[in-house]
C-alpha positions as CSV (number, residue, x, y, z in Angstrom):
1,M,-41.4,89.6,55.6
2,V,-44.5,88.8,57.8
3,Q,-43.1,86.6,60.5
4,I,-45.9,84.1,61.9
5,P,-45.6,83.3,65.8
6,I,-45.2,79.9,66.3
7,A,-44.4,77.1,69.4
8,I,-42.6,73.9,69.7
9,V,-44.4,71.4,71.5
10,G,-42.3,68.8,72.7
11,A,-38.8,69.9,74.0
12,G,-36.6,66.6,74.1
13,G,-34.4,65.4,71.4
14,M,-36.6,66.1,68.7
15,G,-37.8,69.5,69.7
16,G,-34.1,70.5,69.6
17,R,-33.7,69.1,65.9
18,H,-36.4,71.3,64.9
19,L,-34.8,74.3,66.8
20,R,-31.9,73.9,65.1
21,A,-34.0,74.1,61.7
22,M,-35.5,77.3,62.9
23,G,-32.3,78.4,62.9
24,A,-31.3,77.4,59.6
25,L,-34.5,79.4,58.5
26,Y,-33.6,82.6,60.4
27,E,-30.2,82.2,58.6
28,S,-31.7,81.7,55.2
29,G,-33.0,85.2,55.2
30,M,-36.5,83.7,54.4
31,A,-37.8,83.3,57.6
32,N,-41.7,83.5,57.7
33,V,-41.9,82.2,61.1
34,E,-40.6,83.0,64.3
35,L,-40.4,80.8,67.9
36,A,-42.3,82.6,70.3
37,A,-42.7,79.7,72.9
38,V,-41.9,76.2,74.2
39,C,-44.1,73.9,75.9
40,D,-43.3,70.7,77.8
41,T,-45.0,68.9,80.7
42,R,-41.3,68.6,81.8
43,E,-40.6,72.1,82.6
44,D,-36.6,71.2,83.1
45,N,-37.2,70.2,79.1
46,A,-39.0,73.3,78.2
47,I,-36.4,76.1,80.2
48,H,-33.6,73.8,78.3
49,L,-34.7,74.5,75.2
50,A,-35.5,77.8,75.9
51,D,-31.9,78.8,76.9
52,T,-30.5,77.2,74.0
53,A,-33.0,78.9,71.4
54,E,-32.1,82.4,73.0
55,E,-28.2,81.5,72.3
56,M,-29.3,80.2,69.0
57,L,-31.7,82.4,67.7
58,G,-30.9,85.7,69.6
59,A,-34.1,85.7,71.7
60,R,-35.6,83.7,74.4
61,P,-38.9,82.0,73.7
62,E,-41.2,81.8,76.3
63,V,-42.0,78.8,78.8
64,F,-45.0,76.8,79.5
65,T,-46.2,73.6,80.4
66,S,-49.4,73.1,79.0
67,M,-50.9,74.4,75.7
68,E,-54.0,75.5,77.6
69,E,-51.7,78.3,79.3
70,M,-49.9,79.3,76.2
71,R,-53.3,80.0,74.5
72,N,-54.4,82.0,77.7
73,K,-51.2,84.1,77.9
74,R,-50.1,84.0,74.4
75,P,-53.1,84.1,72.2
76,D,-51.0,86.0,69.5
77,I,-49.5,82.3,68.4
78,E,-50.9,80.8,65.4
79,A,-49.2,77.2,65.4
80,V,-47.6,74.6,66.8
81,D,-45.1,72.1,65.8
82,I,-45.4,68.8,67.8
83,T,-42.3,67.2,68.6
84,T,-43.1,64.8,71.6
85,D,-42.9,60.9,71.5
86,S,-44.7,59.2,68.5
87,G,-47.3,57.8,70.6
88,S,-48.8,61.0,71.8
89,H,-48.8,62.8,68.6
90,H,-52.8,62.1,67.9
91,L,-53.8,63.5,71.5
92,V,-51.2,66.7,71.3
93,A,-52.8,67.2,67.8
94,E,-56.2,66.8,68.6
95,M,-56.1,69.6,71.3
96,A,-54.0,71.8,69.6
97,F,-56.6,72.0,66.8
98,N,-59.4,72.4,69.4
99,L,-57.4,75.1,70.7
100,G,-57.5,76.6,67.5
101,Y,-53.8,76.3,66.4
102,N,-52.4,75.3,62.8
103,V,-50.3,72.2,63.2
104,L,-46.8,70.8,62.1
105,C,-46.9,67.4,63.5
106,E,-43.7,64.9,63.3
107,K,-44.5,61.7,61.5
108,P,-46.6,59.4,62.4
109,L,-49.6,61.2,62.8
110,S,-50.6,58.2,65.1
111,L,-49.8,54.9,65.5
112,T,-53.1,53.8,64.7
113,I,-56.0,54.4,62.1
114,R,-58.5,55.1,64.5
115,G,-55.9,58.1,66.0
116,C,-55.4,59.5,62.6
117,N,-58.9,59.8,61.9
118,R,-59.8,61.5,65.2
119,V,-57.0,63.9,64.2
120,I,-58.3,64.5,61.1
121,D,-62.0,64.9,62.5
122,A,-60.5,67.8,64.7
123,W,-58.2,69.7,62.0
124,K,-61.4,69.5,59.5
125,K,-63.9,71.0,62.1
126,S,-61.0,73.8,63.0
127,G,-60.4,75.3,59.0
128,K,-56.9,75.3,60.4
129,V,-53.7,74.0,58.5
130,L,-52.5,70.3,59.4
131,S,-49.2,69.3,58.0
132,V,-46.9,66.1,58.5
133,G,-43.4,66.1,59.4
134,E,-42.2,63.7,56.3
135,Q,-39.1,65.9,55.3
136,E,-37.2,63.4,53.9
137,R,-39.0,63.8,50.3
138,R,-37.7,67.2,50.3
139,D,-34.0,66.5,50.1
140,P,-32.4,67.8,46.9
141,M,-31.5,64.3,46.0
142,C,-34.8,62.8,46.8
143,R,-36.2,65.4,44.8
144,L,-33.6,65.0,41.6
145,N,-34.5,60.9,42.2
146,K,-38.1,61.7,41.8
147,A,-37.2,64.1,38.6
148,V,-35.5,60.9,36.9
149,I,-38.0,58.6,37.4
150,D,-40.7,61.0,36.1
151,A,-38.6,61.3,33.1
152,G,-38.9,57.9,32.2
153,A,-35.1,57.6,32.2
154,I,-35.4,53.9,33.4
155,G,-38.5,53.6,31.6
156,K,-41.6,52.1,33.5
157,P,-40.7,51.0,37.2
158,Y,-41.1,47.5,37.8
159,S,-40.0,46.9,41.1
160,F,-38.3,48.8,44.4
161,L,-36.1,46.7,46.6
162,L,-35.1,48.7,50.3
163,G,-33.5,47.2,53.3
164,S,-31.8,47.9,56.1
165,A,-29.8,45.7,58.8
166,S,-28.3,47.2,62.0
167,G,-28.9,47.6,65.8
168,G,-28.2,44.2,67.3
169,N,-29.5,44.6,70.9
170,D,-28.9,48.2,71.5
171,I,-31.4,50.6,72.8
172,I,-31.9,52.7,69.3
173,I,-32.7,56.5,69.4
174,W,-35.2,56.0,72.7
175,P,-36.6,53.5,74.6
176,W,-40.0,54.2,73.3
177,R,-39.2,52.9,70.5
178,H,-39.0,49.6,71.2
179,Y,-42.7,49.4,73.1
180,K,-45.6,48.3,70.4
181,N,-47.9,50.5,72.4
182,I,-46.1,54.1,72.6
183,G,-43.5,54.2,69.6
184,G,-42.3,51.0,68.0
185,I,-39.2,51.4,65.8
186,F,-40.7,49.9,62.4
187,V,-43.2,52.4,62.5
188,D,-41.4,55.4,63.9
189,A,-38.7,54.6,61.0
190,G,-40.8,53.0,58.8
191,V,-43.5,55.8,57.9
192,H,-40.2,57.3,56.1
193,A,-39.4,54.4,54.1
194,V,-43.0,54.3,52.8
195,D,-43.2,57.9,52.5
196,Q,-40.3,57.7,50.3
197,M,-41.3,54.6,48.2
198,M,-44.9,56.1,47.9
199,Y,-43.2,59.5,46.2
200,Y,-41.2,57.7,43.8
201,M,-43.6,54.8,42.7
202,G,-47.3,55.8,43.6
203,D,-49.5,54.4,46.2
204,V,-49.2,50.9,47.6
205,E,-52.3,48.5,47.5
206,E,-51.2,45.2,49.3
207,V,-48.7,44.3,52.0
208,Y,-47.6,40.6,52.6
209,A,-45.2,40.4,55.5
210,V,-43.9,38.2,58.3
211,S,-42.4,40.2,61.4
212,K,-40.4,39.0,64.9
213,V,-39.3,40.5,67.7
214,W,-35.6,38.9,68.1
215,E,-34.3,40.9,70.9
216,P,-36.5,41.3,73.7
217,K,-33.7,42.5,75.8
218,R,-32.2,45.8,74.8
219,F,-29.3,47.6,76.6
220,K,-27.9,51.0,76.7
221,G,-24.6,51.8,74.3
222,G,-22.0,54.0,74.5
223,R,-24.5,56.7,72.7
224,I,-28.1,57.2,72.2
225,G,-30.1,58.9,69.3
226,V,-28.8,60.6,66.0
227,A,-25.8,62.3,65.9
228,N,-25.6,64.2,69.1
229,F,-29.3,65.2,69.4
230,Y,-30.1,63.5,72.3
231,E,-27.0,63.7,74.6
232,H,-28.5,65.8,77.1
233,W,-30.6,63.0,78.0
234,Y,-28.4,60.1,78.0
235,D,-28.3,59.5,81.7
236,E,-31.7,59.1,81.9
237,V,-31.9,56.1,79.7
238,P,-31.7,52.8,81.6
239,D,-29.3,50.2,81.5
240,E,-31.9,47.5,79.9
241,I,-35.4,47.5,78.7
242,D,-37.8,45.0,77.9
243,A,-38.7,45.2,74.1
244,D,-42.2,44.1,72.6
245,A,-42.3,46.3,69.6
246,E,-41.1,44.4,66.6
247,D,-37.5,44.4,65.2
248,M,-37.7,42.5,62.0
249,V,-40.4,43.0,59.5
250,I,-39.8,41.6,55.7
251,S,-42.6,43.0,53.2
252,T,-43.6,42.4,49.8
253,L,-45.3,45.5,48.5
254,K,-47.9,45.6,45.4
255,F,-48.1,48.7,44.1
256,K,-51.3,50.5,42.3
257,S,-49.2,50.9,39.3
258,G,-48.5,47.0,39.2
259,A,-44.6,47.3,40.4
260,I,-43.9,45.1,43.3
261,G,-41.6,46.0,46.0
262,Q,-39.8,44.1,48.7
263,W,-38.7,46.0,51.9
264,T,-36.5,44.3,54.7
265,S,-36.8,46.5,57.9
266,F,-34.3,44.8,60.5
267,Y,-33.1,46.6,63.6
268,A,-32.0,43.3,65.7
269,A,-29.0,42.5,63.2
270,H,-25.6,41.9,64.5
271,G,-22.3,41.9,62.8
272,E,-22.2,43.9,59.6
273,P,-24.8,46.4,58.8
274,L,-26.5,46.4,55.6
275,N,-28.3,49.1,53.5
276,Y,-29.4,48.6,49.9
277,A,-32.0,50.7,47.4
278,M,-32.5,50.2,44.0
279,I,-35.2,50.9,41.3
280,Y,-35.9,48.8,38.3
281,G,-37.2,49.7,35.1
282,S,-38.2,48.6,31.9
283,N,-35.1,50.2,30.5
284,G,-32.7,50.2,33.5
285,S,-32.0,50.4,37.0
286,M,-31.3,53.2,40.0
287,A,-29.5,53.6,42.9
288,P,-31.6,56.2,44.3
289,A,-29.6,58.6,46.2
290,K,-30.1,58.8,50.0
291,Q,-31.5,61.7,52.1
292,R,-29.4,63.9,54.0
293,R,-26.1,62.2,52.8
294,G,-25.4,64.2,49.7
295,A,-24.2,61.3,47.5
296,P,-25.3,61.1,44.3
297,L,-27.7,59.1,42.5
298,S,-26.7,56.4,39.9
299,L,-28.5,55.2,36.9
300,T,-27.5,52.0,34.7
301,I,-29.5,52.8,31.7
302,D,-29.6,50.1,28.6
303,G,-27.6,50.9,25.8
304,T,-26.1,53.9,27.8
305,G,-24.5,52.3,30.5
306,V,-24.0,54.2,34.0
307,V,-24.8,57.7,34.8
308,T,-24.3,59.3,38.0
309,G,-23.0,62.8,39.9
310,D,-23.6,66.1,37.6
311,D,-24.3,64.1,34.6
312,V,-27.7,62.9,35.8
313,L,-28.7,66.7,35.4
314,D,-28.8,66.4,31.5
315,L,-31.7,63.4,31.8
316,V,-34.0,66.2,33.2
317,P,-32.8,69.6,31.9
318,D,-35.7,71.6,33.8
319,F,-35.1,70.1,37.0
320,H,-34.4,73.1,39.4
321,L,-34.9,73.4,43.3
322,E,-37.0,76.2,44.6
323,E,-35.6,79.2,46.3
324,L,-35.4,78.3,49.6
325,P,-34.0,74.8,49.3
326,A,-31.7,76.4,46.8
327,R,-30.0,78.7,49.2
328,L,-29.6,76.1,52.1
329,F,-27.9,73.5,49.5
330,G,-25.9,76.1,47.6
331,S,-27.7,75.7,44.3
332,D,-30.9,75.0,42.5
333,R,-29.3,72.2,40.3
334,I,-27.3,69.7,42.3
335,G,-26.0,66.3,41.1
336,S,-24.6,65.6,44.9
337,Y,-23.6,67.7,47.9
338,D,-21.3,68.2,50.6
339,T,-23.4,69.9,53.7
340,P,-23.1,67.3,56.8
341,F,-25.6,65.0,57.9
342,E,-26.5,67.6,60.9
343,D,-26.7,70.6,58.6
344,A,-29.0,68.8,56.0
345,D,-31.0,67.5,58.6
346,R,-32.1,71.0,59.9
347,F,-32.3,72.4,56.5
348,L,-35.4,69.6,55.7
349,V,-37.2,71.0,58.6
350,A,-36.3,74.4,57.8
351,L,-38.5,73.9,54.7
352,E,-41.2,72.1,56.7
353,Y,-41.4,75.3,58.9
354,Y,-41.3,77.9,55.5
355,E,-44.4,75.4,54.1
356,L,-45.9,75.8,57.2
357,G,-45.9,79.6,56.9
358,Q,-47.0,80.1,53.4
359,C,-50.1,77.5,54.0
360,I,-50.8,80.1,57.0
361,A,-50.3,83.2,55.2
362,D,-51.4,82.3,51.5
363,G,-53.6,79.2,52.1
364,I,-51.7,76.5,50.2
365,K,-51.9,73.0,51.1
366,P,-49.2,71.6,52.6
367,E,-47.3,68.5,50.2
368,V,-47.6,65.9,53.0
369,D,-51.2,66.3,54.5
370,A,-53.1,64.4,57.1
371,Y,-54.6,62.0,54.0
372,V,-50.7,61.2,53.1
373,G,-49.4,60.5,56.4
374,R,-52.4,58.3,57.0
375,K,-51.7,56.3,54.0
376,D,-48.0,56.1,55.3
377,L,-48.9,54.8,58.5
378,A,-51.4,52.2,57.1
379,V,-48.6,50.5,54.7
380,C,-46.7,49.9,57.9
381,N,-49.6,48.9,60.1
382,A,-50.5,46.3,57.0
383,A,-47.2,44.5,57.6
384,L,-48.0,44.2,60.7
385,E,-51.8,43.2,60.5
386,S,-50.4,40.8,57.8
387,S,-47.8,38.9,59.9
388,V,-50.7,38.2,62.8
389,L,-53.2,37.0,60.5
390,G,-50.8,35.2,58.0
391,R,-52.1,36.6,55.0
392,A,-51.7,39.7,52.5
393,V,-53.4,42.8,53.7
394,T,-54.6,45.4,51.5
395,I,-54.5,49.1,52.3
396,E,-58.0,49.8,52.0
397,E,-58.7,47.1,54.7
398,I,-56.3,48.9,57.2
399,E,-57.7,52.6,56.1
400,T,-61.0,51.4,57.1
401,E,-60.6,49.6,59.8
402,S,-62.0,46.3,58.5
403,T,-59.0,44.4,60.1
404,A,-57.2,46.3,63.1
405,Q,-56.0,43.3,65.1
406,Y,-52.9,44.2,65.1
407,E,-53.7,48.0,66.3
408,A,-56.1,46.7,69.0
409,S,-54.0,46.5,72.1
410,I,-52.6,50.2,70.8
411,N,-55.9,51.5,71.0
412,A,-56.8,50.2,74.2
413,H,-53.8,51.9,75.6
414,W,-54.6,55.2,74.3
415,K,-58.2,54.7,75.1
416,I,-59.6,55.5,71.4
């Protein structure tokens, strides 16, 4: 199999997570890309990731501190995987296309629609591939959730109720996720939630929401990040920060299908944490399986009762995973899995890497392209815009920038 040389751009915690994914792809025997370089403006980060890659992959990628230098010295590299902080994604992606690279970009594509559109313009001019990192829908359990809904097991979907509450006044994952103009935890995590909702229910048409900053002071906890992916930088996290990104957003969503959603995103919740998800339809309900956990989904069907675990597979006899996810998760038909979170996390990004290689080699289109990524962001920003305006906001208004009061300070910060 031909392996396409690629580089990871952004060698912090997310870059390390993606490196683990590269290891999983190598181990699968289906690697169609190879890690040729790592690039970060902080040379110490790039060296750390290269050292880890040498241990993990058996070969040391070359280290660079700028993509321009990398392009000059390694013209054979065909694609970059952008894993920088969220606020800079649009700048790095635009530069990558101008340098002639294919791009896999972590979500969100930008923090504003204007930033997304700049990336889209550069992508169109380049003729290259652009894939946006929404890997959660690739989880075998999410694929099964989707198959069951599409098979009509719960009838016509009426409503999606989704919510989470946790966080207190801790710094969550990394400080920039609490700064509106360079990150924001609602947008950073919310695009994943939106992508899941629209993957199952179709496009959102309109949003009404209220938002709040409950914890303007946040403090360093005993650990940072997800799992142990960010511990190398623990000492760099300040003891306290001033936060200005919303830590509570409660939204009502109207889907184009007519279905209604209720979405609560609460990252300042003290006390008992809460997570819930339920899809109600004309013939029953489904508690969808959560990504990267492996627990089974559960259906309650009128006249049948509860269906869960492997019994769900009987409802979708034609459901099969493709070859690579079947190799990674152990079977092409699974109703649950026991894979640890850390491995499930790397397997899902490995699937993105593999698809990137297919797109470059065979000319196929990525499942999550620029327009899907932009719409995921638009739903999040519609909620924030709605809270500013005190009215419902359509996704069309956000995507056409007919209203962009919330985004104005972010655009000004990035001079776009």
